[in-house]
Steps between C-alpha positions, in 0.01 A plus 500: 500500500506876550877496449463327160238749384717789614809363321296440185359852507842656553641293212226614263541865597879486473484388137364842408793688652724484194393847399417455134149440368465157334449663159854641521675199658650381170643845420861568601509825701725792417631716783513877450552796731308826457575796726630276779215246482591149389239311297459148367311534170323228302323569170274251327301594190318826582538476879780580742567422863735698721620400846687760705802321645649757738388626838347847503363662811125556447501480117225700334308392190532850353879468508534128427259463204687748273832328578345159433354623170844626398652163592241320284572728206876452540466120495227463238570785261123556508275767649300445817130552423364801690308413819579127469744482792347306788624358828690638792854635549637145527335321205349674198357396165435703188403469137753591235459614142776415256534660159733256332576582138300823486 
């Protein structure tokens, strides 16, 4: 019985290991590199998700967030809203503001 519960728990937890938040699952990612960091970027409406895809020894938010913001802007053509970047050096989200036609 314990074995079945354990297998079930592992199965449920493993389904969340795909990386992308469910809100972005239907969005095809674009891969960009900024200053040696490789990012998978998804943009949907006024939100963006960035997943850092390369190994970096002890990545720091202060170095990774600006690169991630640049990656979002490269992919979306929009501006990252100030102070909207959240997450950690591996997976970040941000709001974007697009000025189409102005």
